[in-house]
MOPAC internal coordinates of N, CA, C and O (Angstrom, degrees):
PM7 1SCF
backbone

  N    0.0000 0     0.00 0     0.00 0    0    0    0
  C    1.4524 1     0.00 0     0.00 0    1    0    0
  C    1.5180 1   109.31 1     0.00 0    2    1    0
  O    1.2310 1   121.53 1   -42.86 1    3    2    1
  N    1.3282 1   114.69 1   137.14 1    3    2    1
  C    1.4517 1   120.46 1   179.82 1    5    3    2
  C    1.5129 1   111.90 1   -94.50 1    6    5    3
  O    1.2310 1   121.71 1     7.47 1    7    6    5
  N    1.3143 1   114.32 1  -172.53 1    7    6    5
  C    1.4646 1   119.13 1  -178.80 1    9    7    6
  C    1.5212 1   112.00 1   -69.47 1   10    9    7
  O    1.2310 1   120.08 1   159.51 1   11   10    9
  N    1.3316 1   117.45 1   -20.49 1   11   10    9
  C    1.4613 1   120.12 1  -178.00 1   13   11   10
  C    1.5195 1   112.87 1   -84.81 1   14   13   11
  O    1.2310 1   119.76 1   178.29 1   15   14   13
  N    1.3162 1   118.06 1    -1.71 1   15   14   13
  C    1.4596 1   120.15 1   176.87 1   17   15   14
  C    1.5274 1   108.77 1   -71.79 1   18   17   15
  O    1.2310 1   120.68 1   -41.55 1   19   18   17
  N    1.3096 1   116.31 1   138.45 1   19   18   17
  C    1.4656 1   123.05 1   176.78 1   21   19   18
  C    1.5232 1   114.46 1    65.83 1   22   21   19
  O    1.2310 1   120.27 1  -142.32 1   23   22   21
  N    1.3198 1   117.09 1    37.68 1   23   22   21
  C    1.4678 1   121.56 1   174.47 1   25   23   22
  C    1.5300 1   107.89 1   -80.90 1   26   25   23
  O    1.2310 1   120.59 1   -50.65 1   27   26   25
  N    1.3136 1   116.48 1   129.35 1   27   26   25
  C    1.4593 1   121.78 1   177.78 1   29   27   26
  C    1.5312 1   108.37 1   -78.40 1   30   29   27
  O    1.2310 1   120.58 1   -49.30 1   31   30   29
  N    1.3317 1   116.49 1   130.70 1   31   30   29
  C    1.4653 1   121.73 1  -173.85 1   33   31   30
  C    1.5314 1   112.42 1   -59.37 1   34   33   31
  O    1.2310 1   119.74 1   135.40 1   35   34   33
  N    1.3223 1   118.11 1   -44.60 1   35   34   33
  C    1.4634 1   119.87 1  -178.28 1   37   35   34
  C    1.5257 1   111.76 1   -65.39 1   38   37   35
  O    1.2310 1   120.55 1   146.49 1   39   38   37
  N    1.3403 1   116.56 1   -33.51 1   39   38   37
  C    1.4648 1   119.35 1   176.50 1   41   39   38
  C    1.5226 1   110.66 1   -71.19 1   42   41   39
  O    1.2310 1   120.50 1   146.53 1   43   42   41
  N    1.3414 1   116.64 1   -33.47 1   43   42   41
  C    1.4606 1   119.97 1   176.57 1   45   43   42
  C    1.5199 1   109.82 1   -65.13 1   46   45   43
  O    1.2310 1   120.37 1   137.11 1   47   46   45
  N    1.3282 1   116.89 1   -42.89 1   47   46   45
  C    1.4640 1   120.81 1   178.45 1   49   47   46
  C    1.5217 1   110.11 1   -61.82 1   50   49   47
  O    1.2310 1   120.31 1   136.06 1   51   50   49
  N    1.3247 1   117.01 1   -43.94 1   51   50   49
  C    1.4655 1   121.24 1   179.34 1   53   51   50
  C    1.5356 1   110.66 1   -60.09 1   54   53   51
  O    1.2310 1   120.38 1   138.82 1   55   54   53
  N    1.3342 1   116.87 1   -41.18 1   55   54   53
  C    1.4626 1   120.57 1   179.35 1   57   55   54
  C    1.5275 1   110.77 1   -67.39 1   58   57   55
  O    1.2310 1   120.11 1   139.41 1   59   58   57
  N    1.3332 1   117.39 1   -40.59 1   59   58   57
  C    1.4631 1   120.13 1   178.97 1   61   59   58
  C    1.5256 1   111.00 1   -65.87 1   62   61   59
  O    1.2310 1   120.08 1   144.80 1   63   62   61
  N    1.3282 1   117.45 1   -35.20 1   63   62   61
  C    1.4697 1   120.63 1   176.02 1   65   63   62
  C    1.5261 1   109.58 1   -63.53 1   66   65   63
  O    1.2310 1   120.24 1   140.13 1   67   66   65
  N    1.3180 1   117.15 1   -39.87 1   67   66   65
  C    1.4677 1   120.37 1   177.01 1   69   67   66
  C    1.5245 1   111.48 1   -64.27 1   70   69   67
  O    1.2310 1   120.35 1   155.46 1   71   70   69
  N    1.3342 1   116.94 1   -24.54 1   71   70   69
  C    1.4619 1   121.68 1   179.32 1   73   71   70
  C    1.5295 1   112.62 1   -91.79 1   74   73   71
  O    1.2310 1   120.05 1  -170.30 1   75   74   73
  N    1.3230 1   117.50 1     9.70 1   75   74   73
  C    1.4585 1   121.08 1   172.90 1   77   75   74
  C    1.5162 1   115.99 1   107.27 1   78   77   75
  O    1.2310 1   119.38 1   176.75 1   79   78   77
  N    1.3162 1   118.79 1    -3.25 1   79   78   77
  C    1.4618 1   121.88 1   178.27 1   81   79   78
  C    1.5226 1   108.79 1   -82.55 1   82   81   79
  O    1.2310 1   120.32 1   -25.01 1   83   82   81
  N    1.3287 1   116.99 1   154.99 1   83   82   81
  C    1.4600 1   121.26 1   175.34 1   85   83   82
  C    1.5206 1   108.93 1  -128.57 1   86   85   83
  O    1.2310 1   121.11 1   -32.56 1   87   86   85
  N    1.3326 1   115.48 1   147.44 1   87   86   85
  C    1.4607 1   120.15 1   177.51 1   89   87   86
  C    1.5143 1   107.51 1   -78.06 1   90   89   87
  O    1.2310 1   120.83 1   -62.96 1   91   90   89
  N    1.3257 1   116.02 1   117.04 1   91   90   89
  C    1.4556 1   122.05 1  -177.76 1   93   91   90
  C    1.5205 1   110.98 1   -84.41 1   94   93   91
  O    1.2310 1   121.19 1   133.53 1   95   94   93
  N    1.3258 1   115.33 1   -46.47 1   95   94   93
  C    1.4670 1   119.54 1  -179.24 1   97   95   94
  C    1.5190 1   109.67 1  -161.19 1   98   97   95
  O    1.2310 1   121.39 1   -15.62 1   99   98   97
  N    1.3250 1   114.95 1   164.38 1   99   98   97
  C    1.4511 1   122.85 1   175.95 1  101   99   98
  C    1.5206 1   106.46 1  -121.30 1  102  101   99
  O    1.2310 1   121.01 1   -54.98 1  103  102  101
  N    1.3128 1   115.68 1   125.02 1  103  102  101
  C    1.4547 1   121.08 1   179.88 1  105  103  102
  C    1.5206 1   107.86 1  -122.24 1  106  105  103
  O    1.2310 1   120.90 1   -82.42 1  107  106  105
  N    1.3143 1   115.89 1    97.58 1  107  106  105
  C    1.4683 1   119.61 1  -176.44 1  109  107  106
  C    1.5089 1   110.00 1    67.83 1  110  109  107
  O    1.2310 1   120.80 1    60.49 1  111  110  109
  N    1.3225 1   116.07 1  -119.51 1  111  110  109
  C    1.4620 1   119.94 1  -179.08 1  113  111  110
  C    1.5229 1   111.49 1  -103.40 1  114  113  111
  O    1.2310 1   120.10 1  -157.58 1  115  114  113
  N    1.3317 1   117.42 1    22.42 1  115  114  113
  C    1.4531 1   121.10 1  -179.81 1  117  115  114
  C    1.5245 1   110.01 1  -123.29 1  118  117  115
  O    1.2310 1   120.92 1   -48.56 1  119  118  117
  N    1.3383 1   115.84 1   131.44 1  119  118  117
  C    1.4575 1   122.03 1   176.46 1  121  119  118
  C    1.5252 1   107.56 1  -102.17 1  122  121  119
  O    1.2310 1   120.73 1   -48.00 1  123  122  121
  N    1.3288 1   116.21 1   132.00 1  123  122  121
  C    1.4584 1   121.28 1   179.22 1  125  123  122
  C    1.5220 1   107.39 1  -106.22 1  126  125  123
  O    1.2310 1   120.99 1   -56.75 1  127  126  125
  N    1.3487 1   115.71 1   123.25 1  127  126  125
  C    1.4521 1   121.90 1  -179.43 1  129  127  126
  C    1.5151 1   109.34 1  -109.81 1  130  129  127
  O    1.2310 1   120.76 1   -35.97 1  131  130  129
  N    1.3294 1   116.14 1   144.03 1  131  130  129
  C    1.4604 1   121.48 1  -179.59 1  133  131  130
  C    1.5272 1   109.58 1  -129.79 1  134  133  131
  O    1.2310 1   122.08 1   -24.22 1  135  134  133
  N    1.3443 1   113.62 1   155.78 1  135  134  133
  C    1.4618 1   121.46 1   175.77 1  137  135  134
  C    1.5172 1   106.39 1  -153.23 1  138  137  135
  O    1.2310 1   120.28 1   -41.53 1  139  138  137
  N    1.3024 1   117.07 1   138.47 1  139  138  137
  C    1.4543 1   121.62 1  -179.04 1  141  139  138
  C    1.5277 1   110.02 1   -57.37 1  142  141  139
  O    1.2310 1   121.31 1   -49.43 1  143  142  141
  N    1.3262 1   115.10 1   130.57 1  143  142  141
  C    1.4564 1   120.52 1   178.61 1  145  143  142
  C    1.5170 1   114.57 1    87.26 1  146  145  143
  O    1.2310 1   119.89 1  -179.83 1  147  146  145
  N    1.3373 1   117.82 1     0.17 1  147  146  145
  C    1.4582 1   122.40 1   179.95 1  149  147  146
  C    1.5259 1   109.71 1  -125.69 1  150  149  147
  O    1.2310 1   121.21 1   -20.60 1  151  150  149
  N    1.3164 1   115.29 1   159.40 1  151  150  149
  C    1.4579 1   120.29 1   173.17 1  153  151  150
  C    1.5243 1   108.59 1   -78.43 1  154  153  151
  O    1.2310 1   119.72 1   -28.89 1  155  154  153
  N    1.3233 1   118.15 1   151.11 1  155  154  153
  C    1.4710 1   119.96 1   177.69 1  157  155  154
  C    1.5283 1   110.86 1   -62.65 1  158  157  155
  O    1.2310 1   120.84 1   -32.72 1  159  158  157
  N    1.3250 1   116.00 1   147.28 1  159  158  157
  C    1.4521 1   120.56 1   175.53 1  161  159  158
  C    1.5225 1   108.69 1  -120.38 1  162  161  159
  O    1.2310 1   120.97 1   -30.63 1  163  162  161
  N    1.3136 1   115.75 1   149.37 1  163  162  161
  C    1.4595 1   121.95 1  -178.41 1  165  163  162
  C    1.5123 1   109.31 1  -115.24 1  166  165  163
  O    1.2310 1   121.03 1   -49.09 1  167  166  165
  N    1.3411 1   115.64 1   130.91 1  167  166  165
  C    1.4588 1   121.20 1   177.65 1  169  167  166
  C    1.5236 1   107.87 1  -117.00 1  170  169  167
  O    1.2310 1   120.01 1   -61.16 1  171  170  169
  N    1.3433 1   117.59 1   118.84 1  171  170  169
  C    1.4602 1   119.90 1   177.44 1  173  171  170
  C    1.5352 1   109.91 1   -75.23 1  174  173  171
  O    1.2310 1   120.80 1   -48.00 1  175  174  173
  N    1.3190 1   116.07 1   132.00 1  175  174  173
  C    1.4665 1   120.77 1  -178.56 1  177  175  174
  C    1.5275 1   108.07 1  -120.09 1  178  177  175
  O    1.2310 1   121.10 1   -71.45 1  179  178  177
  N    1.3131 1   115.49 1   108.55 1  179  178  177
  C    1.4572 1   121.33 1   177.05 1  181  179  178
  C    1.5242 1   107.24 1  -121.65 1  182  181  179
  O    1.2310 1   120.88 1   -68.02 1  183  182  181
  N    1.2981 1   115.92 1   111.98 1  183  182  181
  C    1.4668 1   121.56 1  -175.37 1  185  183  182
  C    1.5310 1   111.12 1   -56.74 1  186  185  183
  O    1.2310 1   121.20 1   -45.78 1  187  186  185
  N    1.3063 1   115.30 1   134.22 1  187  186  185
  C    1.4461 1   120.63 1   177.10 1  189  187  186
  C    1.5150 1   114.50 1    84.33 1  190  189  187
  O    1.2310 1   120.48 1   177.78 1  191  190  189
  N    1.3431 1   116.68 1    -2.22 1  191  190  189
  C    1.4619 1   120.24 1  -179.89 1  193  191  190
  C    1.5190 1   109.46 1  -124.40 1  194  193  191
  O    1.2310 1   120.94 1   -43.92 1  195  194  193
  N    1.3189 1   115.81 1   136.08 1  195  194  193
  C    1.4575 1   120.55 1   175.37 1  197  195  194
  C    1.5176 1   109.75 1   -85.41 1  198  197  195
  O    1.2310 1   120.77 1   -21.29 1  199  198  197
  N    1.3277 1   116.13 1   158.71 1  199  198  197
  C    1.4539 1   120.67 1   175.94 1  201  199  198
  C    1.5239 1   109.31 1   -71.73 1  202  201  199
  O    1.2310 1   120.51 1   -36.51 1  203  202  201
  N    1.2984 1   116.63 1   143.49 1  203  202  201
  C    1.4571 1   120.51 1   173.86 1  205  203  202
  C    1.5301 1   107.39 1   -70.30 1  206  205  203
  O    1.2310 1   120.86 1   -28.11 1  207  206  205
  N    1.3226 1   115.96 1   151.89 1  207  206  205
  C    1.4631 1   120.24 1  -176.76 1  209  207  206
  C    1.5311 1   113.30 1   -57.37 1  210  209  207
  O    1.2310 1   118.86 1   135.17 1  211  210  209
  N    1.3450 1   119.78 1   -44.83 1  211  210  209
  C    1.4722 1   118.43 1   179.38 1  213  211  210
  C    1.5361 1   112.98 1   -63.31 1  214  213  211
  O    1.2310 1   120.17 1   146.72 1  215  214  213
  N    1.3195 1   117.28 1   -33.28 1  215  214  213
  C    1.4657 1   120.86 1   178.50 1  217  215  214
  C    1.5251 1   110.07 1   -68.24 1  218  217  215
  O    1.2310 1   120.45 1   134.00 1  219  218  217
  N    1.3265 1   116.75 1   -46.00 1  219  218  217
  C    1.4657 1   120.94 1   179.13 1  221  219  218
  C    1.5228 1   110.46 1   -61.94 1  222  221  219
  O    1.2310 1   120.39 1   138.09 1  223  222  221
  N    1.3252 1   116.87 1   -41.91 1  223  222  221
  C    1.4584 1   121.10 1   179.29 1  225  223  222
  C    1.5411 1   110.96 1   -63.61 1  226  225  223
  O    1.2310 1   120.16 1   139.03 1  227  226  225
  N    1.3288 1   117.30 1   -40.97 1  227  226  225
  C    1.4597 1   121.65 1   179.97 1  229  227  226
  C    1.5301 1   111.15 1   -66.18 1  230  229  227
  O    1.2310 1   120.34 1   140.75 1  231  230  229
  N    1.3261 1   116.96 1   -39.25 1  231  230  229
  C    1.4688 1   120.31 1   178.99 1  233  231  230
  C    1.5208 1   110.19 1   -63.63 1  234  233  231
  O    1.2310 1   120.31 1   135.83 1  235  234  233
  N    1.3332 1   117.01 1   -44.17 1  235  234  233
  C    1.4665 1   120.11 1   178.81 1  237  235  234
  C    1.5292 1   111.09 1   -64.23 1  238  237  235
  O    1.2310 1   120.37 1   142.01 1  239  238  237
  N    1.3282 1   116.90 1   -37.99 1  239  238  237
  C    1.4649 1   120.70 1   178.71 1  241  239  238
  C    1.5202 1   110.42 1   -63.78 1  242  241  239
  O    1.2310 1   120.55 1   136.29 1  243  242  241
  N    1.3417 1   116.56 1   -43.71 1  243  242  241
  C    1.4670 1   120.59 1   178.39 1  245  243  242
  C    1.5228 1   111.14 1   -63.93 1  246  245  243
  O    1.2310 1   120.51 1   145.35 1  247  246  245
  N    1.3363 1   116.63 1   -34.65 1  247  246  245
  C    1.4611 1   121.19 1  -178.84 1  249  247  246
  C    1.5241 1   111.95 1   -79.18 1  250  249  247
  O    1.2310 1   120.37 1   166.92 1  251  250  249
  N    1.3380 1   116.90 1   -13.08 1  251  250  249
  C    1.4586 1   119.86 1  -178.55 1  253  251  250
  C    1.5127 1   112.42 1    73.38 1  254  253  251
  O    1.2310 1   120.65 1  -147.15 1  255  254  253
  N    1.3335 1   116.36 1    32.85 1  255  254  253
  C    1.4595 1   122.26 1  -177.29 1  257  255  254
  C    1.5283 1   108.70 1  -115.24 1  258  257  255
  O    1.2310 1   120.38 1   -46.79 1  259  258  257
  N    1.3239 1   116.87 1   133.21 1  259  258  257
  C    1.4629 1   120.22 1   176.51 1  261  259  258
  C    1.5279 1   108.94 1   -86.66 1  262  261  259
  O    1.2310 1   121.25 1   -21.99 1  263  262  261
  N    1.3266 1   115.21 1   158.01 1  263  262  261
  C    1.4718 1   120.76 1  -175.51 1  265  263  262
  C    1.5209 1   112.82 1   -55.61 1  266  265  263
  O    1.2310 1   120.10 1   133.72 1  267  266  265
  N    1.3308 1   117.42 1   -46.28 1  267  266  265
  C    1.4664 1   120.73 1  -177.51 1  269  267  266
  C    1.5226 1   111.28 1   -61.37 1  270  269  267
  O    1.2310 1   120.50 1   137.14 1  271  270  269
  N    1.3247 1   116.65 1   -42.86 1  271  270  269
  C    1.4655 1   121.16 1   178.21 1  273  271  270
  C    1.5263 1   110.91 1   -62.34 1  274  273  271
  O    1.2310 1   120.94 1   139.60 1  275  274  273
  N    1.3347 1   115.80 1   -40.40 1  275  274  273
  C    1.4636 1   121.07 1   179.08 1  277  275  274
  C    1.5218 1   110.53 1   -63.55 1  278  277  275
  O    1.2310 1   120.21 1   132.53 1  279  278  277
  N    1.3377 1   117.21 1   -47.47 1  279  278  277
  C    1.4685 1   119.52 1  -176.90 1  281  279  278
  C    1.5162 1   113.04 1   -72.06 1  282  281  279
  O    1.2310 1   119.56 1   163.01 1  283  282  281
  N    1.3408 1   118.44 1   -16.99 1  283  282  281
  C    1.4694 1   120.29 1   174.05 1  285  283  282
  C    1.5228 1   111.14 1   -66.03 1  286  285  283
  O    1.2310 1   120.38 1   148.78 1  287  286  285
  N    1.3525 1   116.88 1   -31.22 1  287  286  285
  C    1.4718 1   119.74 1  -178.63 1  289  287  286
  C    1.5163 1   112.59 1  -107.95 1  290  289  287
  O    1.2310 1   119.45 1   173.68 1  291  290  289
  N    1.3288 1   118.66 1    -6.32 1  291  290  289
  C    1.4566 1   122.23 1  -179.84 1  293  291  290
  C    1.5038 1   108.79 1   -73.33 1  294  293  291
  O    1.2310 1   120.10 1   180.00 1  295  294  293

């Protein structure tokens, strides 16, 4: 298991906001974040459950954020 295992979705959203993303809307249990010049990204938020490592890795890839940069603000 890597460092991205057991990342809490709300903390991931908070870190992405610190990196310049903004929450555009909430649709059910999914938060959609936007940033100028990027495609919107969707983060699933299920209370009491952490994101699976492949999901967290895919979200960071879509956001164009490297792991070290993410953990600096996480």
